[in-house]
N, CA, C and O atoms as a printed pandas DataFrame, in Angstrom:
     atom_number atom_name residue_name chain_id  residue_number  x_coord  y_coord  z_coord
0              1         N          UNK        A               1    0.832   -1.163    0.000
1              2        CA          UNK        A               1    0.000    0.000    0.000
2              3         C          UNK        A               1    0.886    1.237    0.000
3              4         O          UNK        A               1    1.714    1.440    0.888
4              5         N          UNK        A               2    0.683    2.056   -1.024
5              6        CA          UNK        A               2    1.478    3.283   -1.117
6              7         C          UNK        A               2    0.647    4.549   -1.040
7              8         O          UNK        A               2    1.183    5.634   -0.812
8              9         N          UNK        A               3   -0.681    4.415   -1.231
9             10        CA          UNK        A               3   -1.525    5.599   -1.134
10            11         C          UNK        A               3   -2.853    5.238   -0.486
11            12         O          UNK        A               3   -3.267    4.079   -0.464
12            13         N          UNK        A               4   -3.505    6.270    0.040
13            14        CA          UNK        A               4   -4.790    6.099    0.725
14            15         C          UNK        A               4   -5.678    7.270    0.332
15            16         O          UNK        A               4   -5.272    8.429    0.404
16            17         N          UNK        A               5   -6.898    6.945   -0.085
17            18        CA          UNK        A               5   -7.873    7.957   -0.442
18            19         C          UNK        A               5   -8.957    7.966    0.625
19            20         O          UNK        A               5   -9.632    6.961    0.845
20            21         N          UNK        A               6   -9.118    9.106    1.285
21            22        CA          UNK        A               6  -10.108    9.254    2.351
22            23         C          UNK        A               6  -11.280   10.088    1.877
23            24         O          UNK        A               6  -11.122   11.031    1.100
24            25         N          UNK        A               7  -12.466    9.722    2.361
25            26        CA          UNK        A               7  -13.675   10.495    2.094
26            27         C          UNK        A               7  -14.084   11.179    3.387
27            28         O          UNK        A               7  -14.341   10.521    4.396
28            29         N          UNK        A               8  -14.143   12.511    3.351
29            30        CA          UNK        A               8  -14.518   13.311    4.513
30            31         C          UNK        A               8  -15.924   13.876    4.327
31            32         O          UNK        A               8  -16.297   14.302    3.234
32            33         N          UNK        A               9  -16.693   13.871    5.408
33            34        CA          UNK        A               9  -18.007   14.503    5.453
34            35         C          UNK        A               9  -17.894   15.706    6.384
35            36         O          UNK        A               9  -16.840   15.920    6.984
36            37         N          UNK        A              10  -18.949   16.487    6.515
37            38        CA          UNK        A              10  -18.876   17.627    7.446
38            39         C          UNK        A              10  -18.567   17.211    8.887
39            40         O          UNK        A              10  -18.095   18.035    9.670
40            41         N          UNK        A              11  -18.819   15.967    9.249
41            42        CA          UNK        A              11  -18.552   15.499   10.610
42            43         C          UNK        A              11  -17.189   14.833   10.763
43            44         O          UNK        A              11  -16.846   14.383   11.856
44            45         N          UNK        A              12  -16.403   14.763    9.679
45            46        CA          UNK        A              12  -15.072   14.174    9.753
46            47         C          UNK        A              12  -14.899   13.031    8.771
47            48         O          UNK        A              12  -15.766   12.805    7.927
48            49         N          UNK        A              13  -13.780   12.299    8.869
49            50        CA          UNK        A              13  -13.516   11.212    7.930
50            51         C          UNK        A              13  -14.546   10.097    8.087
51            52         O          UNK        A              13  -14.909    9.721    9.202
52            53         N          UNK        A              14  -15.008    9.578    6.955
53            54        CA          UNK        A              14  -16.021    8.525    6.980
54            55         C          UNK        A              14  -15.420    7.171    6.619
55            56         O          UNK        A              14  -15.678    6.177    7.298
56            57         N          UNK        A              15  -14.613    7.126    5.547
57            58        CA          UNK        A              15  -14.015    5.854    5.140
58            59         C          UNK        A              15  -12.796    6.124    4.263
59            60         O          UNK        A              15  -12.565    7.246    3.812
60            61         N          UNK        A              16  -12.027    5.069    4.034
61            62        CA          UNK        A              16  -10.847    5.194    3.182
62            63         C          UNK        A              16  -10.634    3.901    2.417
63            64         O          UNK        A              16  -11.143    2.845    2.791
64            65         N          UNK        A              17   -9.860    4.008    1.324
65            66        CA          UNK        A              17   -9.446    2.852    0.526
66            67         C          UNK        A              17   -7.956    2.990    0.284
67            68         O          UNK        A              17   -7.470    4.061   -0.078
68            69         N          UNK        A              18   -7.235    1.894    0.486
69            70        CA          UNK        A              18   -5.796    1.860    0.229
70            71         C          UNK        A              18   -5.543    1.354   -1.187
71            72         O          UNK        A              18   -6.262    0.490   -1.690
72            73         N          UNK        A              19   -4.508    1.907   -1.822
73            74        CA          UNK        A              19   -4.130    1.530   -3.181
74            75         C          UNK        A              19   -2.667    1.120   -3.198
75            76         O          UNK        A              19   -1.865    1.583   -2.387
76            77         N          UNK        A              20   -2.340    0.254   -4.126
77            78        CA          UNK        A              20   -0.983   -0.298   -4.181
78            79         C          UNK        A              20    0.036    0.689   -4.738
79            80         O          UNK        A              20    1.239    0.484   -4.582
80            81         N          UNK        A              21   -0.426    1.752   -5.382
81            82        CA          UNK        A              21    0.509    2.759   -5.896
82            83         C          UNK        A              21   -0.127    4.148   -5.794
83            84         O          UNK        A              21   -1.339    4.286   -5.631
84            85         N          UNK        A              22    0.709    5.149   -5.891
85            86        CA          UNK        A              22    0.221    6.526   -5.887
86            87         C          UNK        A              22   -0.551    6.800   -7.173
87            88         O          UNK        A              22   -1.559    7.507   -7.158
88            89         N          UNK        A              23   -0.084    6.249   -8.272
89            90        CA          UNK        A              23   -0.764    6.448   -9.553
90            91         C          UNK        A              23   -2.180    5.894   -9.529
91            92         O          UNK        A              23   -3.089    6.489  -10.109
92            93         N          UNK        A              24   -2.374    4.774   -8.871
93            94        CA          UNK        A              24   -3.704    4.180   -8.793
94            95         C          UNK        A              24   -4.651    5.058   -7.969
95            96         O          UNK        A              24   -5.790    5.293   -8.372
96            97         N          UNK        A              25   -4.185    5.536   -6.830
97            98        CA          UNK        A              25   -4.999    6.434   -6.012
98            99         C          UNK        A              25   -5.317    7.724   -6.734
99           100         O          UNK        A              25   -6.443    8.216   -6.658
100          101         N          UNK        A              26   -4.335    8.282   -7.438
101          102        CA          UNK        A              26   -4.539    9.522   -8.186
102          103         C          UNK        A              26   -5.518    9.303   -9.345
103          104         O          UNK        A              26   -6.319   10.185   -9.652
104          105         N          UNK        A              27   -5.458    8.147   -9.980
105          106        CA          UNK        A              27   -6.378    7.846  -11.088
106          107         C          UNK        A              27   -7.829    7.826  -10.596
107          108         O          UNK        A              27   -8.719    8.339  -11.273
108          109         N          UNK        A              28   -8.064    7.244   -9.438
109          110        CA          UNK        A              28   -9.416    7.217   -8.880
110          111         C          UNK        A              28   -9.862    8.630   -8.515
111          112         O          UNK        A              28  -11.000    9.006   -8.796
112          113         N          UNK        A              29   -8.992    9.412   -7.898
113          114        CA          UNK        A              29   -9.331   10.791   -7.556
114          115         C          UNK        A              29   -9.645   11.598   -8.815
115          116         O          UNK        A              29  -10.567   12.414   -8.806
116          117         N          UNK        A              30   -8.898   11.385   -9.889
117          118        CA          UNK        A              30   -9.167   12.086  -11.140
118          119         C          UNK        A              30  -10.500   11.666  -11.754
119          120         O          UNK        A              30  -11.202   12.497  -12.331
120          121         N          UNK        A              31  -10.858   10.380  -11.637
121          122        CA          UNK        A              31  -12.169    9.920  -12.114
122          123         C          UNK        A              31  -13.287   10.584  -11.309
123          124         O          UNK        A              31  -14.320   10.958  -11.866
124          125         N          UNK        A              32  -13.082   10.727  -10.015
125          126        CA          UNK        A              32  -14.069   11.408   -9.172
126          127         C          UNK        A              32  -14.217   12.854   -9.609
127          128         O          UNK        A              32  -15.334   13.367   -9.666
128          129         N          UNK        A              33  -13.121   13.519   -9.916
129          130        CA          UNK        A              33  -13.170   14.912  -10.394
130          131         C          UNK        A              33  -13.974   15.022  -11.684
131          132         O          UNK        A              33  -14.744   15.966  -11.861
132          133         N          UNK        A              34  -13.797   14.056  -12.586
133          134        CA          UNK        A              34  -14.522   14.066  -13.850
134          135         C          UNK        A              34  -16.019   13.915  -13.626
135          136         O          UNK        A              34  -16.819   14.567  -14.297
136          137         N          UNK        A              35  -16.398   13.064  -12.693
137          138        CA          UNK        A              35  -17.809   12.809  -12.415
138          139         C          UNK        A              35  -18.461   14.022  -11.755
139          140         O          UNK        A              35  -19.569   14.410  -12.124
140          141         N          UNK        A              36  -17.784   14.615  -10.789
141          142        CA          UNK        A              36  -18.360   15.691   -9.987
142          143         C          UNK        A              36  -18.138   17.058  -10.609
143          144         O          UNK        A              36  -19.022   17.913  -10.552
144          145         N          UNK        A              37  -16.989   17.275  -11.193
145          146        CA          UNK        A              37  -16.636   18.605  -11.668
146          147         C          UNK        A              37  -16.024   19.402  -10.519
147          148         O          UNK        A              37  -15.803   18.872   -9.430
148          149         N          UNK        A              38  -15.758   20.655  -10.771
149          150        CA          UNK        A              38  -15.126   21.479   -9.737
150          151         C          UNK        A              38  -16.181   22.108   -8.836
151          152         O          UNK        A              38  -17.285   22.433   -9.272
152          153         N          UNK        A              39  -15.816   22.270   -7.586
153          154        CA          UNK        A              39  -16.722   22.867   -6.598
154          155         C          UNK        A              39  -16.646   24.380   -6.697
155          156         O          UNK        A              39  -15.605   24.977   -6.420
156          157         N          UNK        A              40  -17.735   24.990   -7.088
157          158        CA          UNK        A              40  -17.777   26.461   -7.185
158          159         C          UNK        A              40  -18.005   27.076   -5.813
159          160         O          UNK        A              40  -17.418   28.101   -5.467
160          161         N          UNK        A              41  -18.868   26.431   -5.040
161          162        CA          UNK        A              41  -19.183   26.944   -3.705
162          163         C          UNK        A              41  -19.246   25.776   -2.740
163          164         O          UNK        A              41  -19.625   24.665   -3.108
164          165         N          UNK        A              42  -18.881   26.036   -1.543
165          166        CA          UNK        A              42  -18.992   25.026   -0.501
166          167         C          UNK        A              42  -17.861   24.031   -0.497
167          168         O          UNK        A              42  -17.283   23.714   -1.536
168          169         N          UNK        A              43  -17.561   23.553    0.663
169          170        CA          UNK        A              43  -16.487   22.581    0.831
170          171         C          UNK        A              43  -16.897   21.556    1.871
171          172         O          UNK        A              43  -16.085   21.140    2.698
172          173         N          UNK        A              44  -18.152   21.153    1.828
173          174        CA          UNK        A              44  -18.697   20.281    2.859
174          175         C          UNK        A              44  -18.127   18.863    2.794
175          176         O          UNK        A              44  -17.885   18.235    3.825
176          177         N          UNK        A              45  -17.918   18.371    1.584
177          178        CA          UNK        A              45  -17.425   17.006    1.400
178          179         C          UNK        A              45  -16.082   17.061    0.691
179          180         O          UNK        A              45  -15.818   17.967   -0.100
180          181         N          UNK        A              46  -15.240   16.082    0.983
181          182        CA          UNK        A              46  -13.883   16.130    0.437
182          183         C          UNK        A              46  -13.328   14.724    0.248
183          184         O          UNK        A              46  -13.577   13.826    1.051
184          185         N          UNK        A              47  -12.571   14.554   -0.834
185          186        CA          UNK        A              47  -11.722   13.385   -1.019
186          187         C          UNK        A              47  -10.290   13.875   -0.880
187          188         O          UNK        A              47   -9.916   14.892   -1.464
188          189         N          UNK        A              48   -9.499   13.160   -0.116
189          190        CA          UNK        A              48   -8.118   13.574    0.115
190          191         C          UNK        A              48   -7.204   12.373   -0.105
191          192         O          UNK        A              48   -7.406   11.311    0.485
192          193         N          UNK        A              49   -6.195   12.551   -0.962
193          194        CA          UNK        A              49   -5.248   11.497   -1.282
194          195         C          UNK        A              49   -3.982   11.667   -0.452
195          196         O          UNK        A              49   -3.410   12.755   -0.378
196          197         N          UNK        A              50   -3.560   10.580    0.164
197          198        CA          UNK        A              50   -2.354   10.574    0.989
198          199         C          UNK        A              50   -1.335    9.598    0.418
199          200         O          UNK        A              50   -1.685    8.587   -0.191
200          201         N          UNK        A              51   -0.101    9.919    0.628
201          202        CA          UNK        A              51    1.013    9.037    0.274
202          203         C          UNK        A              51    1.586    8.467    1.563
203          204         O          UNK        A              51    1.788    9.189    2.540
204          205         N          UNK        A              52    1.845    7.169    1.555
205          206        CA          UNK        A              52    2.452    6.556    2.732
206          207         C          UNK        A              52    3.962    6.767    2.662
207          208         O          UNK        A              52    4.607    6.444    1.665
208          209         N          UNK        A              53    4.499    7.307    3.731
209          210        CA          UNK        A              53    5.925    7.555    3.825
210          211         C          UNK        A              53    6.396    6.996    5.157
211          212         O          UNK        A              53    6.154    7.586    6.210
212          213         N          UNK        A              54    7.059    5.872    5.105
213          214        CA          UNK        A              54    7.473    5.126    6.293
214          215         C          UNK        A              54    6.241    4.779    7.121
215          216         O          UNK        A              54    5.399    4.008    6.660
216          217         N          UNK        A              55    6.109    5.316    8.310
217          218        CA          UNK        A              55    4.997    4.972    9.195
218          219         C          UNK        A              55    3.953    6.073    9.308
219          220         O          UNK        A              55    3.190    6.100   10.273
220          221         N          UNK        A              56    3.907    6.981    8.338
221          222        CA          UNK        A              56    2.919    8.059    8.399
222          223         C          UNK        A              56    2.399    8.369    7.001
223          224         O          UNK        A              56    2.920    7.877    6.000
224          225         N          UNK        A              57    1.365    9.193    6.958
225          226        CA          UNK        A              57    0.757    9.579    5.693
226          227         C          UNK        A              57    0.925   11.083    5.484
227          228         O          UNK        A              57    0.827   11.875    6.421
228          229         N          UNK        A              58    1.184   11.454    4.215
229          230        CA          UNK        A              58    1.349   12.852    3.843
230          231         C          UNK        A              58    0.338   13.171    2.751
231          232         O          UNK        A              58    0.255   12.464    1.746
232          233         N          UNK        A              59   -0.421   14.228    2.950
233          234        CA          UNK        A              59   -1.423   14.636    1.971
234          235         C          UNK        A              59   -0.746   15.112    0.690
235          236         O          UNK        A              59    0.188   15.912    0.735
236          237         N          UNK        A              60   -1.225   14.611   -0.465
237          238        CA          UNK        A              60   -0.625   15.022   -1.734
238          239         C          UNK        A              60   -1.640   15.611   -2.714
239          240         O          UNK        A              60   -1.245   16.260   -3.682
240          241         N          UNK        A              61   -2.945   15.397   -2.482
241          242        CA          UNK        A              61   -3.954   15.931   -3.395
242          243         C          UNK        A              61   -5.311   15.899   -2.702
243          244         O          UNK        A              61   -5.523   15.123   -1.771
244          245         N          UNK        A              62   -6.226   16.746   -3.159
245          246        CA          UNK        A              62   -7.561   16.773   -2.557
246          247         C          UNK        A              62   -8.567   17.324   -3.553
247          248         O          UNK        A              62   -8.215   18.014   -4.509
248          249         N          UNK        A              63   -9.824   17.000   -3.300
249          250        CA          UNK        A              63  -10.922   17.507   -4.120
250          251         C          UNK        A              63  -12.108   17.792   -3.216
251          252         O          UNK        A              63  -12.552   16.920   -2.469
252          253         N          UNK        A              64  -12.620   19.010   -3.284
253          254        CA          UNK        A              64  -13.754   19.429   -2.463
254          255         C          UNK        A              64  -15.038   19.384   -3.274
255          256         O          UNK        A              64  -15.031   19.590   -4.488
256          257         N          UNK        A              65  -16.150   19.110   -2.579
257          258        CA          UNK        A              65  -17.468   19.095   -3.200
258          259         C          UNK        A              65  -18.434   19.868   -2.300
259          260         O          UNK        A              65  -18.318   19.809   -1.076
260          261         N          UNK        A              66  -19.377   20.585   -2.888
261          262        CA          UNK        A              66  -20.318   21.349   -2.073
262          263         C          UNK        A              66  -21.362   20.474   -1.391
263          264         O          UNK        A              66  -21.933   20.870   -0.375
264          265         N          UNK        A              67  -21.615   19.302   -1.933
265          266        CA          UNK        A              67  -22.635   18.428   -1.358
266          267         C          UNK        A              67  -22.349   16.972   -1.633
267          268         O          UNK        A              67  -21.381   16.625   -2.310
268          269         N          UNK        A              68  -23.198   16.134   -1.103
269          270        CA          UNK        A              68  -23.083   14.693   -1.280
270          271         C          UNK        A              68  -23.361   14.351   -2.734
271          272         O          UNK        A              68  -24.316   14.866   -3.316
272          273         N          UNK        A              69  -22.550   13.497   -3.326
273          274        CA          UNK        A              69  -22.717   13.090   -4.721
274          275         C          UNK        A              69  -22.594   11.576   -4.815
275          276         O          UNK        A              69  -21.514   11.022   -4.612
276          277         N          UNK        A              70  -23.684   10.921   -5.117
277          278        CA          UNK        A              70  -23.693    9.458   -5.153
278          279         C          UNK        A              70  -22.826    8.898   -6.282
279          280         O          UNK        A              70  -22.177    7.868   -6.104
280          281         N          UNK        A              71  -22.806    9.558   -7.429
281          282        CA          UNK        A              71  -22.029    9.053   -8.561
282          283         C          UNK        A              71  -20.540    8.966   -8.239
283          284         O          UNK        A              71  -19.890    7.987   -8.605
284          285         N          UNK        A              72  -19.996    9.961   -7.569
285          286        CA          UNK        A              72  -18.571    9.911   -7.237
286          287         C          UNK        A              72  -18.313    8.865   -6.164
287          288         O          UNK        A              72  -17.252    8.242   -6.153
288          289         N          UNK        A              73  -19.269    8.663   -5.259
289          290        CA          UNK        A              73  -19.099    7.607   -4.261
290          291         C          UNK        A              73  -19.138    6.230   -4.909
291          292         O          UNK        A              73  -18.464    5.309   -4.449
292          293         N          UNK        A              74  -19.922    6.081   -5.975
293          294        CA          UNK        A              74  -19.932    4.815   -6.714
294          295         C          UNK        A              74  -18.545    4.517   -7.283
295          296         O          UNK        A              74  -18.072    3.383   -7.206
296          297         N          UNK        A              75  -17.895    5.531   -7.853
297          298        CA          UNK        A              75  -16.530    5.368   -8.388
298          299         C          UNK        A              75  -15.584    4.968   -7.263
299          300         O          UNK        A              75  -14.767    4.060   -7.421
300          301         N          UNK        A              76  -15.698    5.644   -6.140
301          302        CA          UNK        A              76  -14.842    5.387   -4.977
302          303         C          UNK        A              76  -15.023    3.951   -4.464
303          304         O          UNK        A              76  -14.043    3.231   -4.270
304          305         N          UNK        A              77  -16.258    3.545   -4.249
305          306        CA          UNK        A              77  -16.532    2.211   -3.701
306          307         C          UNK        A              77  -16.173    1.118   -4.698
307          308         O          UNK        A              77  -15.616    0.092   -4.308
308          309         N          UNK        A              78  -16.479    1.315   -5.970
309          310        CA          UNK        A              78  -16.139    0.320   -6.991
310          311         C          UNK        A              78  -14.635    0.078   -7.052
311          312         O          UNK        A              78  -14.195   -1.031   -7.355
312          313         N          UNK        A              79  -13.844    1.114   -6.765
313          314        CA          UNK        A              79  -12.389    0.943   -6.807
314          315         C          UNK        A              79  -11.915   -0.033   -5.725
315          316         O          UNK        A              79  -10.873   -0.670   -5.876
316          317         N          UNK        A              80  -12.676   -0.146   -4.645
317          318        CA          UNK        A              80  -12.315   -1.085   -3.580
318          319         C          UNK        A              80  -12.518   -2.533   -4.005
319          320         O          UNK        A              80  -11.862   -3.439   -3.492
320          321         N          UNK        A              81  -13.436   -2.742   -4.950
321          322        CA          UNK        A              81  -13.771   -4.098   -5.361
322          323         C          UNK        A              81  -13.242   -4.441   -6.747
323          324         O          UNK        A              81  -13.595   -5.480   -7.306
324          325         N          UNK        A              82  -12.411   -3.588   -7.296
325          326        CA          UNK        A              82  -11.837   -3.867   -8.624
326          327         C          UNK        A              82  -10.824   -5.003   -8.522
327          328         O          UNK        A              82  -10.444   -5.394   -7.419
328          329         N          UNK        A              83  -10.397   -5.522   -9.632
329          330        CA          UNK        A              83   -9.492   -6.664   -9.653
330          331         C          UNK        A              83   -8.038   -6.310   -9.445
331          332         O          UNK        A              83   -7.169   -6.976  -10.008
332          333         N          UNK        A              84   -7.738   -5.305   -8.671
333          334        CA          UNK        A              84   -6.349   -4.862   -8.489
334          335         C          UNK        A              84   -5.603   -5.655   -7.445
335          336         O          UNK        A              84   -4.381   -5.527   -7.364
336          337         N          UNK        A              85   -6.263   -6.469   -6.641
337          338        CA          UNK        A              85   -5.567   -7.172   -5.545
338          339         C          UNK        A              85   -4.926   -8.432   -6.042
339          340         O          UNK        A              85   -4.298   -9.152   -5.266
């Protein structure tokens, strides 16, 4: 595991998925951006990509959304069940 994508709600982190490479985590985050588009207003929900560095995580990318979006969550959850393992 080299990267971790976390989903944040207004109440804090809700869930995360680990990926075997940074490129894989970034690819999923980019797919989420394509589905949702850019947030013009509001920052209630967020996806944040982290890189694992030794025993800690460092934030390397993020995407904010003004509200809950089921389509982007479908992309996020499907990535957990893809044939990458």
